[in-house]
Structures are given as structure tokens and as C-alpha cells.
C-alpha positions in Angstrom: 32.3 28.1 53.6 35.7 29.5 54.3 36.7 32.4 52.1 40.2 33.6 51.3 39.4 37.4 51.6 36.4 39.4 52.8 34.3 41.1 50.1 35.0 44.7 49.4 31.8 46.7 50.2 33.0 49.8 48.2 33.0 47.6 45.1 29.6 46.3 45.6 30.8 42.7 46.0 28.0 40.3 46.9 28.9 36.7 46.1 26.6 33.8 45.4 27.9 30.7 47.2 24.9 28.3 46.9 26.1 25.4 44.7 22.6 24.5 43.5 22.0 28.0 42.3 25.4 28.2 40.6 24.5 25.0 38.7 21.1 26.4 37.9 22.8 29.5 36.4 25.0 27.3 34.2 22.0 25.2 33.1 20.3 28.5 32.1 23.2 29.4 29.8 22.9 28.4 26.1 26.3 27.1 24.9 28.0 24.1 23.4 31.6 22.8 22.8 32.3 25.6 20.3 31.3 28.4 22.7 33.7 30.8 24.4 32.2 31.9 27.7 33.3 35.3 29.0 32.7 35.7 32.7 32.4 39.2 34.2 33.8 39.2 37.7 35.7 36.0 38.7 35.0 36.7 42.4 36.1 33.6 44.4 35.8 31.5 41.3 32.7 29.6 42.4 30.7 30.3 39.2 33.9 29.9 37.2 34.3 26.4 38.6 30.8 25.3 37.4 31.4 27.0 34.0 34.7 25.2 33.6 33.1 21.8 34.3 30.6 22.4 31.4 31.2 21.3 27.8 32.1 24.8 26.6 35.4 25.3 24.8 36.9 27.8 27.2 36.2 30.3 29.9 37.7 33.8 29.9 37.2 35.3 33.3 37.7 39.0 34.0 38.4 40.4 37.5 39.5 43.9 38.5 40.2 43.1 42.1 44.0 42.4 42.1 43.9 40.4 45.3 41.3 38.0 44.0 42.8 37.8 40.5 46.2 36.7 41.6 44.8 34.3 44.2 42.7 32.7 41.5 45.6 32.4 39.1 47.7 30.5 41.7 44.7 28.3 42.7 43.8 27.4 39.1 47.3 26.7 37.7 46.4 23.1 36.6 43.3 24.2 34.6 44.9 27.1 32.6 43.9 25.4 29.3 40.2 25.6 30.2 40.1 28.9 32.2 42.0 32.1 31.4 41.9 34.7 34.2 42.5 38.3 33.1 43.1 41.3 35.4 41.0 44.1 33.9 38.0 46.3 34.5 35.1 44.8 32.5 34.0 48.3 31.5 37.3 48.7 29.6 37.2 45.5 27.6 37.7 45.9 23.8 34.9 43.6 22.7 35.6 43.7 18.9 39.3 42.9 19.6 38.4 40.0 21.9 35.9 38.5 19.5 38.4 38.8 16.6 40.9 36.8 18.7 38.5 33.9 19.0 36.8 34.3 15.6 37.0 30.6 14.8 34.4 29.8 17.5 30.8 29.8 16.5 29.3 31.4 19.6 30.2 33.9 22.3 28.4 34.0 25.6 28.9 36.7 28.3 27.8 35.8 31.8 28.4 37.2 35.3 27.1 38.3 38.7 27.2 42.0 38.3 27.5 44.7 40.9 24.7 47.3 40.7 27.2 50.1 40.0 28.3 48.7 36.6 25.2 46.8 35.3 23.8 49.5 33.1 27.1 50.8 31.9 28.2 47.3 31.0 25.0 46.5 29.1 25.4 49.6 27.0 29.0 48.6 26.1 27.8 45.1 25.1 24.8 46.4 23.1 27.1 48.7 21.1 28.8 45.5 19.8 25.7 43.3 19.9 26.5 41.6 16.6 29.5 40.0 18.2 27.5 37.9 20.7 24.6 35.4 20.8 23.5 35.6 24.4 24.2 37.6 27.6 23.3 36.1 31.0 23.6 38.2 34.1 22.7 37.9 37.8 21.7 41.5 38.8 19.5 43.3 41.3 15.8 42.4 40.9 14.7 46.0 40.2 17.4 46.4 37.5 16.3 43.1 35.9 12.6 44.3 35.9 13.7 47.5 34.3 15.6 45.7 31.6 12.7 43.4 30.6 9.8 45.8 31.2 7.1 46.5 28.6 3.9 48.5 28.6 2.1 45.4 29.8 4.7 43.9 32.3 6.6 45.8 35.0 4.9 49.0 33.7 6.3 51.2 36.5 9.9 50.2 35.5 9.3 50.7 31.8 11.9 53.2 30.5 14.1 54.3 27.6 16.5 51.6 28.6 13.8 48.9 28.4 12.9 50.0 24.9 16.5 50.1 23.8 17.3 46.6 25.2 14.2 45.2 23.4 15.3 46.7 20.1 18.5 44.6 20.2 17.6 41.6 22.3 14.9 39.3 23.5 15.1 39.8 27.3 13.6 37.5 29.9 14.0 36.9 33.6 14.8 33.3 34.2 14.5 33.1 38.0 14.7 35.3 41.1 17.4 34.8 43.8 16.6 35.7 47.4 18.9 38.2 49.0 19.7 35.6 51.7 21.6 33.5 49.2 24.4 36.2 48.8 27.3 37.0 51.0 27.4 39.6 52.3 23.6 39.8 52.2 22.5 42.8 50.1 19.3 44.8 50.8 17.4 43.5 47.7 16.8 40.2 45.9 18.6 39.3 42.7 17.4 38.0 39.4 19.0 36.0 36.5 18.3 37.7 33.2 19.0 36.2 29.8 19.3 38.6 26.8 19.2 36.7 23.4 20.7 38.9 20.7 18.2 39.3 17.8 19.5 37.8 14.5 18.0 40.8 12.7 18.2 44.2 14.5 15.8 46.7 13.0 18.3 49.6 13.1 21.9 49.5 11.9 24.6 50.4 14.5 25.0 54.1 13.4 21.2 54.7 13.7 21.0 53.1 17.1 23.1 55.9 18.6 20.5 58.4 17.4 17.6 56.2 18.5 19.0 56.1 22.0 19.2 59.9 22.2 15.6 60.0 20.8 14.4 57.5 23.5 16.0 59.6 26.3 14.1 62.6 25.1 10.8 60.7 25.0 11.2 59.5 28.6 12.9 62.6 30.0 9.9 63.7 32.1 7.9 60.6 33.0 4.8 62.5 34.1 4.6 64.5 30.9 3.0 63.3 27.6 5.1 62.1 24.7 3.9 65.2 22.8 5.3 67.6 25.5 8.5 65.7 25.9 9.2 66.0 22.2 8.4 69.7 22.3 10.8 70.2 25.2 13.4 68.3 23.2 13.1 71.0 20.4 11.2 68.9 17.9 9.0 71.0 15.6 5.4 71.0 16.7 4.2 70.8 13.1 6.3 67.7 12.6 5.0 66.2 15.9 1.4 66.8 14.8 2.0 65.2 11.5 3.5 62.1 13.1 0.7 61.8 15.7 -2.0 62.1 13.0 -0.3 59.6 10.7 0.1 57.1 13.6 -3.4 57.9 15.0 -2.0 58.8 18.5 -4.0 60.8 21.0 -2.2 64.0 22.1 -2.3 62.9 25.7 -0.5 59.5 25.1 2.4 58.9 27.6 5.8 57.4 26.9 5.0 54.4 29.0 2.2 53.4 26.6 4.2 52.9 23.5 5.9 49.6 22.4 9.3 49.2 20.7 7.5 49.1 17.3 5.7 52.4 18.2 8.9 54.1 19.0 10.6 52.9 15.8 7.6 54.3 13.8 7.8 57.7 15.6 11.6 57.8 15.2 11.4 56.9 11.5 8.6 59.4 10.7 10.4 62.3 12.5 13.5 62.0 10.3 15.3 64.9 11.8 18.7 65.4 13.4 18.6 64.1 17.0 20.1 66.1 19.8 
């Protein structure tokens, strides 16, 4: 396939060109005729093309590579009613403002093939405004995907504070894996398509979630230490920790990787102290 420009290695650009896989991604996205699809990273417009052919209402596609953006705008002149190309860094999108602009539409879906360098930062930005969306669907590195969906039972080695935080707000799942040979240029690792369905009822309100994230980082700060020791290091009172462990019937040697999202919510609520 002839490409207009070579990918920029410094931006982590690895594009998916396989038409069958592109269609498979679209088929994995939940949307209807009243859905606005926000694409992160227009790239060469290959995924954009498949999204535009779907029955969604409109595609808003962000690209921070000026060369690609202006080339796409000239190429897609005749389809400007279905696809809007915006030249902007995805990490600087004002999500509440964007959602307000399209408030009449029932659902908002965010999708994209994400560079490794922005995946975690972008997911944090989106989760901060989680109530604005229904689903997030991303093609990311396999290891990152496993970290996002990990639990104490599945992908245990990847289970982290981020895994817990994502499961607080979404129902995450890996839809399928994509061999590295399917990307151009070929990266060093395989990819995975992840779907994050935003929970209709999130157990913590937005203000509390900031504190909960700080708490989770303290719990996982030293992976080889026990939860007890990590909480001590984070300056929680030993008396309070003991009370919580007794109430929840935890052994003193329990490790951060053994607790579920519900366990962490219980510990967080019982501690009831100012988080640092």
C-alpha cells in the first residue's frame, strides 16, 4: 500500500493497514445512528474511513501531526459532513466542552490506535470525565492492555494501582490481540484491542476518586512489600491500619496484588483520613 508520508518514529507512529482488522475494530465498537465517534489519531485515515462508512452520526478525528492533518483535510473534502478533522493534541482536548457541543446525541464513543507514550495519560484524562462517555475502545500495546484489565486472578503480574482504578470506573476487557506484523512500521511487541465500558453507577463520586487514586498509588508503591508496610510508609497511623485489618479480617502479610477493587474500596472507606 502506497503511503503519502513515512511514519514519524519519534511520535511512536505505528499504523494498522490490514482492512480485515480495521473492519473488526469497527465491529467491536458499540454505537448507533445517534453516536458521535471521537477518533484519537487520524493517521492516514484508514480506520477513519471504516468508521465513516458505519451508521454512526459523525466522526470527529483528532491528529497532532500537521502534515497528516492537512493532507487528510484535502483528501476528504467531499465527506466533511460525516467526518470532521481537528488539528490538536489529544491530551489537550477539553472533553466537557466537546461533549456539551454535541449534547443532543445519546452516546459518545472514543476510539483510536494509541502510541505507547500517551496511552496512560489519555486514559486518565478520559476517566476524569468518565460520566461523559459510554465506551472507550483502543488499540494499544499488549502489555499495556493486560495492565489495564488485570485482576488478582488474571494477568496477576501486571495488576497495579492503574488496574484497580480502571476497574472502579469501567468494565474493561481485551477483545482480541493483533500481531506486531500487522503494523507499519513493525513495532517490537504485539497489540491488543481493549474495550472499556463506563459503569452506569460509579461507586465513588468524582471528587473522591482523586483521593482514591492517591491512596492506590500508596498501596502499590513498593510491590514487594505488604499492604501494611506500604500504608505505614505512606504515613497512615499504625493504630488505624490495625483497626482496618481486624475489621476486614486481613492477615498482616497480605500483599497489594491480592486485593480486589471491592477490598480497596473497603480499606479506603474505613481509613477515612486525609490522603497525601
